[in-house]
Backbone as numpy.savetxt, mean C-alpha at the origin, in Angstrom:
# Nx Ny Nz CAx CAy CAz Cx Cy Cz
13.76 -11.06 5.13 13.34 -10.41 6.56 13.55 -11.73 7.54
14.71 -11.63 8.05 15.12 -12.65 8.66 13.73 -12.75 9.92
13.34 -11.94 10.49 12.01 -12.00 11.55 11.13 -11.17 11.31
9.42 -12.01 11.51 8.56 -11.54 11.13 7.88 -11.01 12.28
7.52 -9.46 12.42 7.09 -9.45 13.82 5.58 -9.13 13.40
5.27 -7.84 12.40 3.88 -7.36 12.83 3.61 -7.80 11.56
1.86 -8.13 10.66 1.42 -7.52 9.68 0.07 -7.06 9.21
-0.26 -5.62 8.77 -1.15 -5.02 8.57 -1.65 -5.28 7.26
-2.68 -5.50 6.97 -3.43 -5.43 6.17 -4.94 -3.59 5.47
-4.59 -3.63 4.42 -5.69 -2.47 4.89 -5.55 -2.55 2.84
-7.10 -1.67 2.22 -7.85 -2.02 1.35 -7.83 -0.12 0.67
-7.59 0.03 -0.83 -7.90 1.52 -1.00 -8.26 1.61 -2.07
-9.54 2.15 -2.47 -10.56 2.32 -4.08 -10.04 4.21 -4.38
-9.64 3.92 -5.69 -10.61 5.03 -6.73 -11.24 4.70 -7.34
-12.63 5.33 -6.96 -13.64 5.38 -7.37 -13.81 6.09 -9.03
-13.30 7.12 -9.54 -13.31 8.06 -10.16 -11.85 8.41 -10.67
-11.65 8.68 -11.86 -10.25 8.75 -12.16 -9.25 7.36 -13.25
-9.58 6.42 -12.13 -9.07 5.89 -12.46 -7.80 5.36 -12.69
-7.05 5.70 -11.00 -5.67 6.36 -10.92 -5.24 5.00 -9.94
-3.92 4.18 -10.47 -3.54 3.18 -9.66 -2.98 3.64 -8.29
-2.48 4.87 -8.42 -1.41 5.70 -7.37 -2.89 6.03 -6.21
-3.80 6.40 -6.50 -4.33 6.95 -5.45 -5.34 5.61 -5.19
-5.37 4.77 -5.59 -6.09 3.17 -4.83 -4.69 2.59 -4.08
-3.83 2.90 -4.48 -2.47 2.43 -3.65 -2.46 3.34 -2.45
-2.12 4.42 -2.68 -1.73 4.76 -1.63 -3.24 4.86 -0.74
-4.11 5.08 -0.64 -5.79 4.82 0.14 -5.11 3.38 0.94
-5.18 2.27 -0.14 -4.77 0.67 0.75 -3.61 1.28 1.92
-2.56 1.52 1.40 -1.15 1.49 2.59 -1.79 2.49 3.32
-2.25 3.46 3.55 -2.43 4.53 4.45 -3.52 3.58 5.08
-4.36 3.04 5.00 -5.15 1.90 5.57 -4.60 1.20 6.02
-3.68 0.41 5.97 -3.27 -0.47 6.01 -2.34 -0.22 7.72
-1.89 1.50 7.66 -1.89 1.78 8.98 -1.91 2.75 9.45
-2.72 3.35 8.94 -3.72 4.52 10.26 -3.97 4.03 11.41
-4.33 2.74 11.28 -4.74 2.27 13.07 -4.24 1.92 13.63
-2.08 1.53 13.39 -1.76 1.42 14.27 -0.48 1.71 15.10
0.00 0.73 16.20 0.70 1.91 16.82 1.69 0.51 17.24
2.86 0.92 16.84 4.28 -0.67 17.54 4.70 0.06 18.49
3.97 -0.01 19.58 5.45 1.05 20.58 6.77 0.59 21.16
6.05 -1.41 20.90 8.08 -1.86 21.88 8.39 -2.14 20.53
8.27 -1.55 19.34 9.06 -2.47 18.34 10.78 -1.98 17.93
11.03 -0.87 18.79 12.16 -0.08 18.74 13.26 -1.56 19.82
12.15 -2.22 20.80 12.98 -2.77 22.12 13.25 -4.03 20.88
12.96 -4.33 20.23 13.28 -5.81 19.74 13.92 -5.60 18.05
14.16 -4.58 17.67 14.65 -4.52 16.93 16.22 -4.22 16.90
17.45 -5.06 15.67 18.96 -4.80 16.66 18.81 -3.58 16.87
20.17 -3.49 17.73 20.69 -2.67 18.10 19.64 -1.13 18.98
18.20 -1.62 19.02 16.99 -0.86 19.32 17.19 0.15 18.38
17.36 0.12 16.91 17.71 1.25 15.86 16.14 0.94 14.91
15.66 2.30 14.82 14.05 1.97 14.20 14.75 2.02 12.15
16.44 2.22 11.90 16.61 2.00 10.63 17.35 0.50 10.53
16.96 -0.11 11.80 16.96 -1.50 11.58 16.12 -2.12 10.88
14.85 -1.32 10.90 13.06 -2.17 10.44 13.56 -2.45 9.08
12.66 -3.32 8.44 12.50 -3.54 7.19 11.22 -3.71 7.24
10.72 -3.34 5.95 10.04 -3.16 6.04 9.48 -3.95 4.65
8.03 -5.16 3.94 7.65 -5.00 3.03 6.23 -4.99 2.30
6.19 -4.24 0.90 4.63 -4.00 0.79 4.45 -4.41 0.12
2.96 -5.51 -0.11 3.11 -6.49 -1.12 1.46 -6.03 -1.07
1.68 -5.15 -2.70 0.19 -4.86 -3.31 -0.90 -5.84 -4.30
-1.78 -5.85 -4.36 -2.14 -6.25 -5.32 -3.17 -5.28 -6.04
-2.39 -5.59 -7.01 -3.26 -4.52 -8.38 -4.07 -5.04 -9.36
-4.96 -4.66 -9.63 -6.03 -4.95 -10.78 -5.54 -4.85 -12.08
-4.62 -3.63 -12.59 -4.02 -3.55 -13.39 -3.34 -2.12 -13.17
-2.24 -1.88 -14.51 -1.72 -0.19 -14.38 -0.56 -0.27 -13.65
0.02 -1.93 -13.64 1.08 -2.17 -12.69 2.13 -1.16 -12.97
2.56 -1.10 -14.44 3.65 -0.14 -15.10 3.11 1.53 -14.51
1.88 1.58 -14.36 1.52 3.38 -13.67 2.05 3.11 -12.63
2.21 2.09 -11.29 2.44 2.27 -9.92 3.71 3.22 -9.59
3.68 4.37 -8.83 4.63 5.50 -8.58 5.33 4.25 -7.48
6.31 3.37 -7.60 6.37 2.59 -6.63 7.63 3.33 -5.47
8.38 4.39 -5.93 8.81 5.20 -4.58 8.01 5.76 -4.21
7.15 6.24 -4.69 5.99 7.43 -3.81 5.21 6.50 -2.75
5.28 4.74 -2.91 4.50 3.94 -1.75 5.61 3.82 -0.90
6.74 3.44 -1.51 8.16 3.63 -0.38 8.20 4.94 0.53
7.77 6.20 -0.63 7.94 7.23 0.75 7.12 7.08 1.71
6.09 6.69 1.86 4.61 6.93 3.01 5.30 5.75 3.93
6.54 5.21 4.11 7.01 4.41 5.18 7.85 5.16 5.73
7.93 5.14 7.38 8.93 6.56 7.86 10.64 6.03 7.93
10.32 4.79 8.11 11.48 4.15 8.91 11.98 3.18 8.02
13.08 2.67 8.46 13.44 0.99 7.94 14.03 1.07 6.68
14.51 -0.11 6.16 14.16 -0.32 4.89 13.27 -0.80 3.92
12.92 -0.15 2.91 11.63 -0.79 2.47 11.49 -1.41 0.81
10.81 -2.61 1.09 10.47 -3.20 -0.26 9.33 -3.07 -0.55
8.40 -2.83 -2.25 7.46 -2.97 -2.46 7.34 -4.26 -3.24
6.54 -5.07 -3.54 6.09 -5.85 -4.13 4.77 -6.21 -4.77
4.55 -5.51 -6.22 3.75 -6.00 -7.15 3.20 -6.68 -7.71
1.77 -7.53 -7.04 1.34 -8.70 -7.21 -0.53 -8.60 -7.90
-0.46 -9.52 -8.90 -1.63 -9.67 -9.22 -3.06 -10.18 -9.02
-4.19 -9.33 -8.42 -4.71 -9.15 -7.35 -5.57 -7.82 -7.34
-6.03 -7.27 -6.42 -7.37 -6.18 -6.24 -8.56 -6.61 -7.50
-9.09 -5.32 -7.79 -10.34 -5.80 -8.40 -10.70 -4.31 -8.92
-10.86 -4.58 -10.46 -10.96 -3.13 -11.53 -12.73 -3.93 -11.71
-14.22 -3.29 -11.13 -14.78 -3.00 -11.21 -15.68 -1.79 -11.68
-16.82 -2.42 -12.21 -17.88 -0.18 -12.77 -18.34 0.36 -10.78
-17.95 1.32 -11.29 -18.51 2.15 -10.66 -20.04 2.85 -10.49
-20.56 1.96 -11.88 -21.81 2.47 -11.97 -22.27 3.77 -12.86
-21.03 4.53 -12.79 -21.24 6.21 -13.69 -20.25 6.45 -14.22
-20.15 7.16 -15.48 -19.01 7.31 -15.80 -19.02 9.33 -15.33
-17.99 9.77 -15.02 -17.99 11.10 -14.64 -17.02 11.67 -15.79
-17.00 12.84 -16.24 -16.32 13.28 -17.10 -15.14 14.42 -16.52
-15.94 15.50 -15.74 -15.90 15.83 -14.60 -14.98 15.37 -13.33
-15.14 14.11 -13.29 -13.95 13.57 -12.40 -12.48 12.76 -13.11
-12.73 13.42 -14.57 -11.35 12.82 -14.90 -11.73 11.07 -15.35
-13.07 10.64 -15.69 -12.65 9.03 -15.14 -12.35 8.84 -16.90
-11.77 7.85 -17.20 -11.75 7.50 -18.71 -12.83 6.56 -19.21
-13.37 6.00 -17.98 -13.87 4.65 -18.20 -14.90 5.01 -16.73
-15.76 3.65 -16.26 -16.85 3.66 -15.34 -16.08 2.48 -14.28
-14.88 2.27 -14.44 -14.03 1.82 -13.29 -13.93 2.22 -12.26
-13.67 1.87 -11.31 -13.12 1.81 -10.28 -11.93 1.04 -9.52
-11.02 1.35 -9.18 -10.00 0.89 -9.01 -9.99 0.14 -7.41
-9.53 -1.25 -7.43 -9.62 -1.55 -5.21 -8.17 -2.25 -5.36
-7.67 -1.87 -4.44 -6.26 -2.41 -4.33 -5.92 -2.77 -2.78
-5.71 -4.07 -3.22 -5.35 -4.51 -1.60 -3.92 -4.32 -0.71
-3.11 -4.08 0.19 -1.82 -3.56 0.99 -1.58 -4.51 1.94
-0.58 -5.15 1.72 -0.39 -6.19 3.09 1.25 -5.63 3.29
0.96 -5.24 4.75 2.55 -4.80 4.96 3.16 -5.41 6.22
4.71 -5.83 6.03 4.84 -7.02 7.02 6.19 -6.17 7.68
5.95 -6.33 8.66 7.48 -5.52 9.44 8.43 -6.39 10.55
9.68 -6.19 10.10 10.32 -6.63 10.87 11.76 -6.75 11.25
12.67 -8.06 10.59 14.09 -6.84 10.85 14.47 -8.15 10.66
């Protein structure tokens, strides 16, 4: 990325089911949900949203191999998207095991997301 313009962070949790994709989707949504970049087009090359570059950094506590990276990329509607998987986040006890919630154990997964936007 030649010029970094915007960074936002988010956190997502999957309390039951131990699904890294659920926690990741929530983290990326949290990073994007409350933001608007009304002037972004004006600073992009050729004023074109397709020239935007987006890098999503994800701190995952485990199950890196189970993450659907393409689904993460699909969450970003414009530009070229890259995804970096990093060790991070947290897996900790939810305090309860619920079989009817597809729990494999009592862990909840917490994922941290950083979304970098530029060109």
